[in-house]
N, C-alpha and C positions, 0 to 999 in steps of 0.2 A: 747521164749517161758515164760508164768507168770509163777510165781512158785506155788508149791503147799500151799492151805489153809490146816490149822491143820488135818480137816475131809477131805479127799480125796475125798470121794463122794459128798462134797458140791462145791468144787471146778469147778465141771462139772455145775453147775447153775450159770448163771449170776445174779447178783444182778437186781433185776426186776425194771424198767425203769418207770418213771412217777407214782409212787405210790400214790394212792390216801388216802388222810386224810380221817378221819369219816365226816358225815356231822354235821354242828355246828349250834347254834342258832344263827340268824342272828341277833336277838336283844342285842345279848352280842358280837358277831365278826360281824361287818356289811360287812366287806368285803366277809366275808365265809370260813376265814383262821384263825385256833387257834394257835398258837404257840404250837408245837409239844411237846416240854421240855426235862428232863435230861433222859434219858435209858441206859440199859445196850447196849454193842455192839451183833452184833450176836456173838457168840463164835465161830460158824462153818465157817465164812470169816474169822476169826482172823489166822495169819501166824508164822511159829515158824521162833524163831532167824536165823536158817538156811538159810530161805529165803529171811533176808534181806540184802541189799546191802554193802559189806565192804566198799564203800567210792563212795561218790556221789559228783556228778558235774554236772553242767548246771546253771540257771541263778537263781536260788533260793539259789545259794552257795555264801556268801561273809563274809567277816573279818572287823572287823571295821576300819582297816587300810586304806581298799577302801573307806571307805566314812568319816571319822573324821576331813579331811581336807579338803573335796569336799562337802558339804552342798548342794549346788548349783545341786547335782545328786538328792539329795533328798527331795529337799525343792523345794514349788511351792508360788509364791507369787503373790494372786490375782491383775490381771489388774484392770485399773477401769473399763472397759470395763464388764469385769467379775462381779466385785463388783454392777455395775450398774442394769447386767440380774438378778444376785439375788436379790436385791433390787426390783426391778419391780414386778420379778415370787412371791416374800414374802408380796409386801402388794396388787395383785391381788389375791392372797388366803385369805388375812384376810379380803377385803373387802368381801368375799362371807359367813363369819362366818359358815366356815365347821370347823368340830373337827379337833384338831391337828391329832389325831390318825387315820385320813383318808385320808391325805396327800400322793400322789405319784406322779411320771413323769408324768401324763396327766392333770390333775389341777396346778402342778409346773412344765411349762416348760423353759427349757435352753436348745432353739437349737442352740445356738452359740459353748453354753461348750459340747454339747452332745459327738463331737467324742473325745475330750482331757479328759472327766469323764468317757469314755469307754477304751480308752488307759491306763489312772490309776487305773480303775478296774482291767485291764487283767494284771498288774505290780505286781500289790496286792496280786491278784491269783496264777500268775504264774513266777513272776520275785522275785526281792528281800522283796515283801512282805512290804512294809510300804512308808508312804509318810507325808510329814508336810507341810499343808497349811498356809500361814500366812498371813496378812493382812485381815482377817474378823473384819469388823469393829460393834464390840460388843458393843463398850461404846458409840456409836453415836443408836445403833439400839435398844438398850436396851434387857430384856430377852427375850420379848417376840415374837419380830421380825426375834431377833437374833434365837431362839428355831425353827420359822420356815423355815427360810433359812437356817440352820442348816440340820435338819429333812430332807427338802427337796432335798437337794446334797444328803444327805446321800439314799436314794430312789434310786438313779441312782447305787449305788453300790450293795443293796440289800435289802431284804425284812426287816424291823423294828421286831424283836421277846421281847420278855416281858425277864425282867431280873431279877428280882422276886417273890416272892410271892406274891406281892403286884399288879402285872400286869404292871408294870412301863417300858414303851417302850422307853420314854424318860428320862435319867438315871440322876441322881447328883451324880457326886463326892463328896463327903463334910463331914467335921470332926460333928459329930452330936452327940459326948460328949459319944458314946459307949465304954463300955469295950473292949479293941481289945486282950485282953486276954482271955476273953469267945469265944474261937476260933470255939467252937462248936453249939454257937447261933448269934455270931455276923459276918456280913460280913464285911471284912476290910475296904473295901470303904468308909464304912460310919464313918471311926475313921481316925485320923493322923497316922497310923504306918506305919512301912515299909512294902511294899508289896514284897514277894520276887517273882523271875524270876516264870510265870506263864501265860496259856493262859485262855481267857474266855469261855464260853457255846455259841459262836457263830462263824459264820466264818470269821468275820470281826466285830473289833472294833473302835469305833470314841470317840475321846475325842476335845472338844472344850475347851479353858480356858478362862475363865468370871472372874477370878481375883486369883491372885496367893497369895500363901502363904509368912511371914514374910522370913522364912527360910525354906527350904529343897522344898519336894516335886517334886523334880527333875526326868525325866523319863530315863531309859535305857531299849534299844531291843537287843534281841541277837538271831542270827539266827539258829535253828534247826539243820538245813541239819549239818552246820561247827561243830556246837556241836556234829552231832551225828560223824561225822568223827572224832573227837579227842576222844569220847569215844572208838571207833571200834578200833582206833590206840594202846589207851593207859590203856584205863580201859573195855577191852572185857565182862568182866564179869559182870559191871554194865549193859555194852548194853542190855545185856541176858538178865538180870532179869526186865528191863524195856519193854522186849519184850511180858514178859508172864503177864496173863490177874490174878494177883495175889496181885493187888494194891486195896483197900477200899476205895473210894470217897464217904465224908459224903455229903447228903442233908442239912444239917442243919434244919431240922424241914422244909423246902417246899418241900413238896409233897402230892400228890392227894391222895386221897382215894384207897388202895388197894397195893400202891407203897410200895416198901421196904425203910428203912432209910439210906441207900446207896446203890452204885453199886460198884459190882467188875468188873474192868476192868483193861486194859493194861495202858502204859505211850504211847508207841511208837507203831504204827501200820502200815500196807504197805494197800496204799488202794487197793480197789478190783479191778480185772478186768474189762475193757471196754468192753462191749458185740460187740460194732461196730468195735472194733478194739483189739484182743486178743494181740497184741505184743506189744501196749502202755505199758510206762513205769509204774510200780505202787511204786508212790511216797511214802516215810516217813512222817508218820503225827504225833503229836503229842497232846497229851492232858492231861493237866499237871495243879494243884495247888497244894503246899505241905500244905497249911493253911487247904485244904479239906481233907488233907491226916492222918496229925497229930491227927485233931480234934474227933477222934475215941474209944478214950481210955473209955466211957462211954459203948460202946459195947464187945471190946476186953477184958473190965475189967470181964465185967460178962460172959465172954467165946463165945459171939455170934459168933466172928470173930476173926480170927488169929491178934494179937499184931503184928506191925510191928516186923521184924526181925533183926538182927544186919546186915545183909547184904542189906536190906532196907533201913534201917538210913543211911549206908554209900553209897548206891544207892542215896539217895534224897540227901547228902549233898554233892556229887560228880557234881550231875548235877546242883545244884546251881551253883557251885566252878567253873565248865567249862562254864555257862553264863557268870560268872562275869570275867572269863579271855578272853572273847570274845566281851564285851558288848559294843556299840555304846550309849553313855551320850547324850541325849538332853534335853534342858530346854524349857517349853511351855509356853511361852509369851501370856498376853493379846491378845486374837483373832488370836491364832492359831488353827490348828486345825491337830490331827494326827489320822492318817487310820492305823491299823497293820493287818494284815492276822492274824487268831487265830491255822491256820494249821502249819504253819513253822515260827511261830516268836513267843520267850517268852517276855516276858516285864514285868516289874518292877521299883518299885517306891521308892525313899528314903523317909523315916521319916519326918514329916515336924511341921511347929511350925507357927500357925496363929496369925497374929498381935493382940495386949490387943483390949481388947472391948472397952475402953478407947480412942484409937487411932482415931475410928471413920473409920476404915481401913474394907473393906468385908474379909471376911473368905474367905479361898482358895476352889475355886469352877468351877467345871467342868462339863459339858453334858456331858452324854455321849451314843452313841448309842450302840447296837447288833445287826447285819446285817447277814441275810439267805442268799447262796448262794447254790439255789440248785442243782443237778448234770446235769440235762435238759438246764441249764443257765451257765452250765460253772463250776462250782462248783466241790470241791475234790472230788471223789467217796470212801464215809465213809464206814465204815462197822457196819452201825446203819440201823434199820428199815426204819426209817423216811429221808432217804439221798436223796429223791426225792420228799419231801412235800416242800411246797413252801416256811412253818415258821421251817425249820427244827432247832432241836436245841431250847437254850433258856432256861425258868425256865418257867412253868406252873402250878400251883396249880388247880386243878378242872377246873370249868369254871370260874374264878376271870378275868375281864373283862380286855382289854387292855386302860391304862390310860396313859397321858403325860402331866405332873405337869410341872408347869415352875417353882420348888425349890424344893430341897428336904424334904421329911416328913419319 
């Protein structure tokens, strides 16, 4: 039987299926769908710590020892036939002079790859939660064709959503010289600073490596369900605190009219019940980014929200430490694509240093996709009002239109 939510009355009402988004202006959003954006959870859909599992088992649980010596289990090298199919689809799309924002599986057909991509998508959502593709010929294709092929590939996983207040649905991870210490304003992906373990505001994140740094910028991933098991066994007080909706997340100024500049939420959630199968497992979901939690002193100093307590600081430090204990390290080479689930994987990046300008070498550059997988298409049953909107999550400011630029701005 499914556990009871914090509000016992609400636990009797299943999460509505196929929620309908508001009508949008098709001159701004040509496909008729707008990124939903960041929202607080449905508080009556949150569960108390007592409802969470003491130990998680199954295909979403893994340790670095399972994979560190077996990269063939999480790496796929594109075959010449797959590269050829991607190339043909990209060339055909480019010949139509369509905007990159309009790409989808109908106008980017991959008939021979469809079955393997479906299996990979299932593994992302319901299995180990990550994959590394190798052999994407970015040097041969250049940035424009590479962007088309990468974006088209991503649409077989989910719907691209806006990643910032500028409406970027094709993002660029690149050091733009911004001050990484100004964490209340600056997004860390636009700097060369270390990124602590976190999840992005989407169901799946993709990263395509176009250029490597001279030093650093390497990737780590951690299994949320393995982390949860360790917290339950060794730090149950931390696990309990992380399930409570007492954490404030900064919007960093990327907000629409009428929205508060922060969101009160939890770090760990349980999925909502499945109306079609009430006995289905309610999996543990994680939504976390310490930069967005530590950046709120401008509000806590003014007494608008509570400052982080000693227990909360201990909890966030413990979560990071446990992630570092279980992390799987990988290095993205030029032409590698990493796809990760944001539901049950946390990821991090080491600090990096680019080549000197006089070297003639490019700066580290990754193209990024944030992809949405709504409930009706196999996505996790999340306790948010937009759980079954096509473009749930992401960051949307008012009616900022979606854009897909070929470089960072």
